[in-house]
C-alpha positions in Angstrom: -47.1 -14.5 86.9 -47.1 -17.8 87.8 -44.5 -19.3 90.4 -42.8 -22.8 90.6 -40.9 -23.5 93.5 -40.7 -19.9 94.8 -39.4 -19.0 91.6 -41.2 -16.3 89.2 -41.9 -16.3 85.3 -39.9 -13.4 83.7 -40.8 -11.6 80.5 -37.9 -13.2 79.0 -38.8 -16.8 80.0 -40.6 -18.3 76.9 -42.0 -21.3 79.1 -41.5 -23.1 82.2 -38.2 -25.0 80.6 -36.3 -21.4 80.5 -37.5 -20.7 84.1 -36.2 -23.7 85.2 -32.9 -23.7 83.4 -32.4 -20.0 84.5 -33.5 -20.6 88.2 -32.7 -24.4 88.6 -29.4 -24.5 87.0 -27.7 -27.9 87.9 -30.9 -28.7 90.5 -32.7 -29.7 87.6 -32.6 -30.9 84.1 -35.1 -31.2 81.8 -34.4 -34.2 79.0 -36.6 -35.7 76.6 -39.6 -33.8 78.1 -39.0 -35.6 81.7 -37.7 -33.2 84.6 -35.0 -34.8 86.8 -34.1 -33.4 90.0 -30.0 -33.6 90.4 -28.5 -34.6 93.9 -25.1 -34.1 93.0 -23.7 -31.3 90.9 -20.3 -31.5 91.4 -18.5 -31.5 88.4 -14.7 -32.0 87.2 -14.3 -30.1 83.7 -11.3 -31.5 82.4 -11.9 -35.1 80.9 -15.2 -35.7 79.1 -17.4 -38.5 80.8 -20.8 -39.1 80.0 -22.4 -41.8 82.4 -25.8 -42.7 84.0 -27.0 -45.9 85.2 -30.9 -46.3 86.1 -31.6 -47.5 89.6 -34.2 -49.9 90.7 -36.2 -47.1 92.3 -36.3 -44.9 88.6 -33.5 -42.6 89.6 -30.4 -42.4 87.8 -26.9 -42.5 88.9 -24.6 -40.4 86.9 -20.9 -39.6 86.5 -20.2 -36.4 84.0 -16.9 -35.1 83.4 -16.7 -32.4 80.3 -15.1 -29.4 79.3 -17.7 -26.3 80.3 -16.7 -24.8 76.6 -17.8 -28.1 74.8 -21.4 -28.3 75.9 -23.7 -27.3 78.9 -24.8 -29.5 82.1 -28.1 -30.3 80.5 -26.3 -31.4 77.3 -23.8 -33.5 79.4 -26.6 -35.2 81.1 -28.8 -35.7 78.2 -25.8 -37.5 76.6 -25.4 -39.7 79.5 -29.1 -40.7 79.6 -29.4 -41.5 75.8 -26.0 -43.7 76.6 -27.9 -45.4 79.3 -31.2 -45.9 77.1 -29.3 -47.2 74.5 -27.5 -49.8 76.7 
């Protein structure tokens, strides 16, 4: 078995993205084939806000607020990143 970041691939993981979603939930996000490390995962689930702004160093500053039953963290951050790319 391969390991990543001390995490071990299990039989139910189809690929490294599954492993990342399981073990690194809200610590890492894969969007458009790119792995993003999340520095702040505190989310207020009462209002929907999907905002991201690309920083000069290539990282993104983001604000997310969403109802957890409406989408998951990776969908919310992907929406924010798409909106940032659209301008």
